[in-house]
C-alpha positions in Angstrom: -44.1 67.6 8.1 -46.6 64.8 8.0 -49.0 64.8 5.0 -52.1 66.8 5.8 -55.2 65.2 4.3 -57.1 68.4 4.0 -57.2 71.9 2.6 -56.8 74.0 5.7 -57.8 77.5 6.5 -57.4 78.8 10.0 -60.2 81.3 10.1 -61.0 83.6 13.0 -64.8 83.0 12.9 -67.6 82.7 15.2 -65.7 84.8 17.8 -67.3 87.2 20.3 -70.7 85.4 20.5 -73.5 86.3 22.8 -72.7 86.4 26.5 -74.6 83.1 27.1 -72.5 81.3 24.5 -68.8 80.5 24.8 -66.3 82.4 22.7 -64.5 80.1 20.2 -62.6 80.0 17.0 -63.0 77.6 14.1 -60.3 75.7 12.1 -61.7 75.5 8.6 -60.2 72.9 6.2 -61.0 72.2 2.5 -60.4 69.0 0.8 -60.6 69.2 -3.0 -60.3 66.1 -5.2 -60.2 66.3 -9.0 -62.0 63.3 -10.6 -61.8 61.7 -14.0 -65.3 62.8 -15.1 -64.2 66.5 -14.9 -65.7 67.2 -11.6 -64.2 68.1 -8.2 -65.3 66.8 -4.9 -65.1 69.7 -2.4 -65.3 69.1 1.3 -65.1 71.8 4.0 -64.0 70.5 7.4 -64.7 72.5 10.6 -63.3 72.0 14.1 -64.2 74.5 16.9 -61.7 75.3 19.6 -61.3 77.8 22.5 -58.9 80.8 22.3 -56.4 78.7 24.3 -56.5 75.8 21.9 -58.9 73.5 23.7 -61.2 71.5 21.3 -64.9 72.1 21.4 -65.8 69.3 19.0 -69.0 67.7 20.2 -70.2 70.6 22.3 -74.0 70.8 21.7 -74.3 74.5 22.1 -71.4 75.2 19.7 -72.8 72.6 17.2 -76.2 74.5 17.2 -74.5 77.8 16.5 -72.3 76.4 13.8 -75.2 74.9 12.0 -76.6 78.4 11.4 -73.5 79.3 9.4 -73.4 76.4 7.0 -75.0 78.4 4.1 -72.4 81.1 4.3 -69.5 78.6 4.1 -71.2 76.8 1.2 -71.2 80.1 -0.7 -67.5 80.5 0.0 -66.9 77.1 -1.4 -68.6 77.8 -4.6 -66.8 81.1 -5.0 -63.6 79.1 -5.3 -64.7 78.0 -8.8 -67.0 80.8 -10.1 -67.6 84.5 -9.9 -71.4 83.7 -10.0 -72.2 80.6 -7.8 -75.8 80.7 -9.0 -74.6 79.5 -12.4 -72.2 76.8 -11.2 -73.6 73.3 -11.4 -73.1 71.2 -8.3 -74.8 68.5 -6.2 -76.6 69.5 -3.0 -74.4 70.1 0.0 -74.3 67.4 2.6 -73.4 68.3 6.2 -72.3 65.5 8.6 -70.1 64.8 11.7 -67.1 62.6 11.2 -64.9 61.3 14.0 -62.0 60.0 12.0 -61.1 63.2 10.2 -58.2 65.5 11.2 -58.3 69.3 10.9 -55.2 71.4 11.3 -54.6 75.1 12.2 -51.9 77.5 13.4 -53.7 78.0 16.7 -51.2 80.4 18.4 -50.0 82.1 15.2 -46.5 80.8 15.8 -45.8 79.2 12.4 -46.6 75.7 13.7 -49.7 73.6 12.9 -51.8 71.9 15.5 -54.0 68.9 14.8 -57.6 68.4 16.0 -59.4 65.1 15.8 -62.9 65.0 14.4 -64.6 67.4 12.0 -68.0 68.7 10.9 -67.9 68.2 7.1 -69.8 70.2 4.4 -69.3 68.6 1.0 -70.6 68.8 -2.6 -69.4 67.8 -6.1 -68.7 70.7 -8.4 -69.0 70.2 -12.2 -65.9 72.0 -13.6 -67.3 72.3 -17.1 -69.7 75.0 -15.8 -67.0 76.9 -13.9 -66.0 80.4 -15.0 -62.4 79.5 -14.1 -62.1 76.7 -16.6 -60.5 77.0 -20.0 -60.7 74.1 -22.5 -57.4 73.3 -24.2 -57.6 70.2 -26.3 -60.2 67.5 -26.1 -60.2 66.2 -22.5 -57.4 68.6 -21.4 -58.3 71.8 -19.7 -57.0 74.5 -17.3 -58.8 75.2 -14.1 -58.2 77.9 -11.5 -59.1 77.5 -7.9 -59.5 80.9 -6.2 -58.8 81.7 -2.6 -62.3 83.1 -2.0 -61.5 84.3 1.5 -58.7 86.6 0.3 -60.9 87.9 -2.5 -63.5 88.9 0.0 -61.2 90.1 2.8 -57.4 90.5 2.2 -56.8 90.0 6.0 -57.7 86.3 5.6 -56.1 83.6 3.5 -55.8 79.8 3.2 -53.0 78.6 5.5 -52.7 75.0 4.3 -54.2 73.7 1.1 -53.9 70.2 -0.5 -55.2 69.2 -3.9 -55.8 65.5 -4.8 -56.0 63.9 -8.2 -58.0 60.7 -8.6 -58.9 59.8 -12.1 -57.8 63.2 -13.4 -54.2 63.4 -14.6 -52.1 66.4 -13.5 -50.3 67.8 -16.6 -48.9 70.9 -15.0 -49.5 73.5 -12.3 -48.6 77.1 -11.3 -49.9 79.8 -9.0 -50.8 83.5 -9.1 -49.2 85.8 -8.3 -45.9 84.0 -9.2 -44.0 85.6 -6.3 -46.3 83.8 -3.8 -45.1 80.6 -2.1 -45.0 77.3 -4.1 -46.0 73.9 -2.8 -44.3 72.6 0.4 -44.9 69.0 -0.6 -45.4 67.3 -4.0 -46.7 63.7 -4.2 -47.7 61.4 -7.0 -51.4 62.4 -6.6 -51.4 65.5 -4.4 -49.9 69.0 -3.9 -49.7 70.7 -0.6 -49.2 74.4 0.1 -48.4 75.9 3.6 -48.9 79.6 3.9 -48.3 81.4 7.2 -49.1 85.0 6.0 -50.9 86.7 3.2 -47.9 87.5 0.9 -47.1 83.8 0.9 -50.6 82.7 0.0 -51.5 82.5 -3.7 -54.6 84.2 -4.9 -55.2 81.4 -7.5 -54.0 77.8 -7.8 -53.9 76.9 -11.5 -53.8 73.3 -12.8 -53.7 71.8 -16.3 -55.6 68.5 -16.1 -56.6 65.7 -18.3 -59.9 64.0 -17.5 -61.4 61.4 -19.8 -65.0 62.4 -19.0 -64.5 66.2 -19.3 -66.8 67.9 -21.9 -66.8 71.7 -21.7 -70.2 73.3 -21.3 -69.4 76.8 -19.9 -71.5 79.0 -17.8 -75.2 78.9 -18.7 -76.8 82.3 -19.7 -78.3 84.4 -16.9 -80.7 86.3 -19.2 -82.0 86.0 -22.7 -80.8 89.5 -23.8 -81.3 90.9 -27.3 -80.3 94.1 -29.1 -83.2 96.5 -29.6 -81.5 99.3 -31.5 -78.1 100.7 -32.4 -77.5 104.4 -33.4 -74.2 106.0 -34.4 -73.6 109.8 -34.2 -70.2 109.9 -35.9 -68.1 109.3 -32.8 -70.1 107.1 -30.4 -72.3 104.1 -30.8 -75.5 103.9 -28.6 -76.9 100.4 -28.2 -80.1 99.5 -26.4 -80.1 96.0 -25.0 -83.3 94.4 -23.7 -84.2 91.4 -21.4 -87.6 90.0 -22.6 -87.4 87.0 -20.2 -88.8 86.5 -16.7 -85.4 86.3 -14.9 -82.9 89.1 -14.2 -79.1 88.9 -14.6 -76.0 90.2 -16.3 -75.3 90.5 -20.0 -72.2 91.6 -21.9 -72.4 93.8 -24.9 -69.3 93.8 -27.1 -68.6 96.0 -30.2 -65.7 95.2 -32.7 -64.8 97.9 -35.1 -61.9 99.1 -37.3 -58.9 99.5 -35.0 -60.4 98.3 -31.7 -63.1 96.7 -29.6 -65.0 97.6 -26.4 -67.3 95.7 -24.0 -69.8 96.7 -21.4 -71.4 94.6 -18.6 -75.0 95.5 -17.7 -77.5 94.1 -15.3 -81.0 93.7 -16.7 -84.2 93.2 -14.6 -87.0 91.1 -16.1 -88.5 93.1 -19.0 -85.9 95.9 -18.7 -84.1 97.7 -21.5 -80.9 99.8 -21.0 -78.7 101.8 -23.2 -74.9 101.3 -23.3 -72.6 103.8 -25.0 -69.3 103.0 -26.8 -67.3 106.2 -27.5 -64.6 106.5 -30.1 -66.1 104.0 -32.5 -64.7 104.4 -36.1 -64.9 102.8 -39.5 -67.6 102.0 -42.0 -69.1 99.0 -40.0 -69.0 97.3 -36.7 -70.0 93.9 -35.2 -72.2 93.8 -32.1 -72.3 90.7 -29.8 -74.4 90.0 -26.7 -73.2 87.4 -24.2 -74.6 86.0 -21.0 -72.6 83.4 -19.2 -70.5 81.7 -21.9 -73.4 81.8 -24.4 -73.4 84.1 -27.5 -77.0 85.3 -27.5 -76.9 87.6 -30.6 -74.4 88.7 -33.2 -75.2 91.5 -35.6 -73.3 93.5 -38.2 -73.9 97.2 -38.1 -73.4 99.6 -41.0 -72.3 102.7 -39.2 -73.1 105.0 -42.1 -76.7 103.7 -42.4 -77.4 103.9 -38.7 -75.8 107.4 -38.2 -78.3 110.0 -37.0 -78.6 113.2 -39.0 -77.5 116.2 -36.9 -80.3 118.5 -35.9 -79.8 121.8 -37.8 -81.6 125.0 -37.0 -84.7 125.7 -39.1 -83.7 127.8 -42.2 -85.2 131.2 -42.5 -86.3 131.7 -46.1 -86.4 135.2 -47.6 -90.3 135.5 -47.6 -90.4 134.6 -43.9 -87.7 137.2 -43.2 -89.6 139.9 -45.1 -92.8 139.0 -43.2 -91.1 139.2 -39.9 -89.6 142.6 -40.6 -93.0 143.9 -41.7 -94.6 142.7 -38.5 -91.9 144.5 -36.5 -92.4 147.7 -38.4 -96.2 147.7 -37.8 -95.7 147.1 -34.2 -93.3 150.0 -33.9 -95.7 152.4 -35.7 -98.5 151.3 -33.4 -96.5 152.0 -30.3 -95.2 155.3 -31.6 -98.8 156.5 -32.3 -100.0 155.5 -28.8 -97.1 157.5 -27.3 -98.1 160.7 -29.2 -101.7 160.4 -28.2 -100.8 160.1 -24.6 -98.7 163.3 -24.8 -101.5 165.3 -26.5 -104.1 164.2 -23.9 -102.0 165.3 -20.9 -103.0 168.8 -19.4 -100.8 171.7 -20.2 -99.3 173.7 -17.3 -98.7 177.5 -17.6 -95.2 178.8 -16.8 -94.7 179.7 -13.2 -97.6 177.5 -11.9 -97.4 174.4 -9.8 
């Protein structure tokens, strides 16, 4: 098969439009190029066609309709590199029409790719040092995962053909997850190509070890400026109140490390909100509490569990004088009721025997 200069996904999209518009499908291709500065140039290439495989590239009505879906496909692109696209640093997306591009798709679902000339291209540069799928290894060497964001949203869709390019970034190694998925169909000096004709063949993640001279790990920026308000221990569970004093909402992670284990909780905090998280089964004399947002450690605190333990609420003790006073009050009340009963009997009219 000839080298395909694109990441290709044949996606059944934009089908069943309004009656005044033609029904059509879209071949969606992605081209991802890893660069020496630690970024990735990501380009989505679209080509519309009819259900019988006839190209609709250049059709004004179809172009107007596709323009309304650009934001959605931009979000899918960012989801390939991060669980939270809002925290992923990237350049603005550019959308343009290119006549020289080629887009491929398995139009008839027969296991054979068809080529279409021309593409609508949506592109941006993603800075991998802010990706949640990047793990720094040593200096300028790092591991990056590229997720099939379509499968993660809907298991009925997947990337059919996907190519990765390496320009300025050196490919040290690669693998895919799950390992029983299909490996690359073509391997070149500066590219890898996968062809997947069904969901079991398609990897969920494409994993690369890269060396990029300009890479400097930053990590995900924090979503919120969370802090620990209080921590109380009742002998078996630790209750932690975490607060967001800032003007923006977002997720925070609360982690507790104690003798024999650790636990973590993810919590969403609105601006100015405080929430309690509970960690059961905490043991030992002390524990360490950590609060994260993004890749940033916002607070770390050692907790003396004995000092923070709440005293159990015991019933109020009944002292002997109080017991005696209570018994005396009961006795007086009983005598009073007994006397009232006797007076009521004496005041009632007596009846002679045999009378009614």
